[in-house]
N, C-alpha and C positions, 0 to 999 in steps of 0.2 A: 368833091371836097376841096380840091386844089383851087377851083374857081372861087369858092366861098372864102378861102384863106386869102386869096389875092384881093378880094373886095374888102375884107376886114383890114388888111394891111394898108391899103390905099386910104381907107376911112380914118384909121388912127394916125397915119402920117400927116394928113391934112388937119385933123383935130388937134394934134400935138403942136402944130404951128400957130393955130388960132386961139385955142383954149387949152393950154398945157396942163393946168391943174385938173380940169374936168376930164381931159384925156387920161390922166393918171388914175383918177377914180374909176372911170369906165373900164380902163385896162385891168384894174385889180378885180373888179366885179367879174369880168370875163375870165380872168385867171382862175377864179374859184369855181366857175360853172363847169359842170360835167355833161349835162344833157345835150348841148348842141353838138358835141363831138362823140358822144358815146355810141358805140356800134350796137346793132340789134343783137339780141341773144342768139348765139349759135345753137345748133341742134344738140351738141354734146353738153352745152351748158344747161339747156332746158331739161335734158334727161337727168342731169345731176340734181336739179331742184326737185324734180318729180320723185326721185327715189330717196332723197335725204330726209332725215327727221328734222323738222323745223322747230325753232324755239326763238324767243325774244329775250334780249338783254336790256334791262332798264338803263336809260340814258337820257341825255338832253342835247338838242331839242326834240329828239325822237328816240324811241327804243330801237336798238339795232336788230336786224334780222340775221339769225345765225343758223347753221346747218350742221348736221352730224351724220356720218356714215361709218360703217365698220362695226367692230365689236365694242359695245358700250363698256365692257370690262377690260378692254385692251389698253396698251400704253398710249397716252394722249399725244397727238401731233396737231398743232395749230397751223393752218394755212392762211396767209395774208396776201391778197391779190394786189395788183398794181393800179395805177391811175387809168381812168376810162375803161374799167374792166368790171368784173364781178366775181362772186364766190365760185361760180361754175367754171370760170376760165382755167382753174387748176384741177379740173375734174379727173383728167387722166393720171395725174400724180396722186391725187386723193384716192382714186380707185385702186391704184397699185398698192398704196400703203394699207388701205382697208383690207385688201385681199391677203395681205401678210399678217393680219390680225390686229392692226392698229385701230384705235379710236380716233377718227379724223374729224376735226371741227374747223369750219371756216365761217366767214361772215361777209356780208355786203357792207363795205365801208360807207360812211355818210355820203349821200349824193350819188351812189353807185348801185348797180343791180336793181333790187326791188325797193331801195330806199325812196322815200317820198320827197326828200330834200333835193333842191335843184343846184346846190353848190357845196363845195367841200374845200378844206385846206388841211395842212399837215397837223394843225392843232386839234381840229375836230376829229380827225382820223386817229390821232394818238389817244384821245380820250376814249374813243370807241374800243380800241384794242385793250386799253387798260381795264375798261369795264368788262370786256369779255373774259379776260384772264381772271379777274376778281370773281366774276359770276361762276366760273368753272371750278373754283376752289381747288386748284391742283394739289395733290397729296405729295408730290415730289418735284424734282427739277422739270422745267418746261422743255419742249421741243418745238421748233418753228421751221416752216418752209415759207419763204417770202419771195415775192417777185417785184423787181423794179421799185416803183414808188413805195410799195408795201414793205420793202426792206428798210427804207429810211423811216417809215412810220413805226415799224416794230422797234427799230433801234431807239427812236425818240421815246417810245412808250416804256422801254426797259431801262433807259438811261437813269442812273441813280435810284433804281428800284431795288427792293430787297429780294427779288426773285432770282433763283439760280436757274441757269439754262444749261441743259445737258448737251443738246445738239441743236445746231442751227444751220440750215442750208439757205444761202442767199442766191437767188437766181437773178443776178445783176443788181445794181443799186446806184442811186444818185450818190454823190459825195457831199455836195453843199447846196443849201437853199439859194445862195447867191447865184450859183451856176444855173439853177433852174429859172430863177427870176430873169437873169440876163438872156437866157435862150428864148424866153417868152417875149422879152422886150424886142429882140431881133425878129421874132416870128411875126409880131403884129405891127412893127415899125414905130414903136414909141420913141420919142425924143428923150434925151438925157434928163431934161427938166421934168418931163412927165414920169419917167422911170423913178426919179427920186420921190415923187408923190406916191407912186405905187409901193415903193419900198417902205416908206414911212407908215402906210396903212398896214402893211404886213407886220412891221415891228409892233404896231399897236395891238393887233389881234393876237399875236403870239406872246405879247408882254415881254419880249426880249428881241434883241437885234437878230435879223435873219443872217447877218454876216457871221454870227457865232454858231450857227446850226450846221455842224459838219459830222457826218457819220463816223469818220476816222477818229474824231474827238470823243464822240459818245461811246465808241467801242472800248475805250480805255477805262470806262467806268461801268461796264456791264459785266456781270459775273457769268461768263459763258465758258464752258469746258472745251467745246469742240465746235468751231465755226468754219464752214467751207464756203467760199465764194465761187460760183460757177458763172463764167462770163465768156461770151463769144469775142474773140480778138477783134472782129470786124463789126461789132454791134453798131448799127446806124442810129440808134435811139440814145443809148447811154454809152459813152466811150469806155473802152477797156481800161483806160488810164485811171478811172474812178476806183476800180478794184485794186489796181497796182498801188495807188496811194494808200488805201486802207491797209493793205498788206504791209507796205513799207513802214507804216507808223504803228502797226500792231503785229509783231513777229509771230504771235501765237495763231494768227489767222492763216488758214490754208487757202491758196488760190488755185483753182482748177480751170485753166484756159481750154476753151473748145473752139471749134471752127464749124461754120456752115449750119449752125443751129439757130441763128438769128436772135432777135429780142423777144418777139411774141411766139414765134414758132417753137422755141425751146420748151414751151409748156406742154407740147404734144409730141416732141421728138422722142423716139423710143430710147435712144442712148441716154438722154437726160433723165427720162422717167426711171430707167433702170439704175442710173447712177445715184439718184436721190434715194431709191429704195435701198441700195447697198449701203449708202452713207448713214441711213437711219436704222439699219438693222442692228439689233442687239438681242441677246437671249431674253425672250419674254417668259411669262410664267409657264406657258406650255413647253417652250424650248428648254427651259431649265429642268423640267421634269424629264424630258427626253434625254438631256445630257446626263442626268443623275442615273437614269435607268440603263443607258447604253455606254456611258463612259466616254462618249464621243466629244471631242473638244474643238473640232473644226467645222461645226455646222455652219453652212452658208445659206444665204437667202435663195429661195427658189427662183 
């Protein structure tokens, strides 16, 4: 993979000098593509797909593939995966929540997992999340667990929406689209002139300037009661400072720093899985009955 990235960077550096506008357009196409970098399905991911109940959510340009595990009558928790990933990547967290009686729903974002699309962007992913929530017709406040790019997508989808969110655990998050674009520019060696072309194409697709797309800003207009950000202080993919900024601009947000759980590894880390389960525990219908019968008030998750 490193050899391929070096070749791509050398190619775009030369192309930016000779044909800067073409390089910008080509860069934007590559920016949206997921297949060249997407990893093969891992064993635990394949097991998740095998045991989950599959359904489709109507959408454009394709129907989204969605999955459900756990108690169909349990409290709903929606999992949104990150870039270059798939619904099965959060299987251990999903399994833990399902075992505690939750109804766990996840999906393959456009261009990911079993999607037939070859590219994706935050706009198409936002629409997919919106379609999923509308399809589920939630009877009460929503609950989310999102990872990385999926956190930004979910925030974008819920921004200015009428939905109430009861609980939300973000397992890292980008802060701004400009930051993501700039990191990509550096990764493939685009010149400033070519970058401006790529940025303009992004503005056109989103129908708004990418410089205005910031998670910290969106959070101010999202009706969420309890949001916890979990982030490794030494995350090599998304800096911890992203979560610090969101926290500083949104005092109601709780920030839970961890160490040695990484960016991707956190999805299978036992401490993180347990933490998510504890954060999303509340008396269910079954637990309410137990509380009434026993008078016990301090029931804790198993």
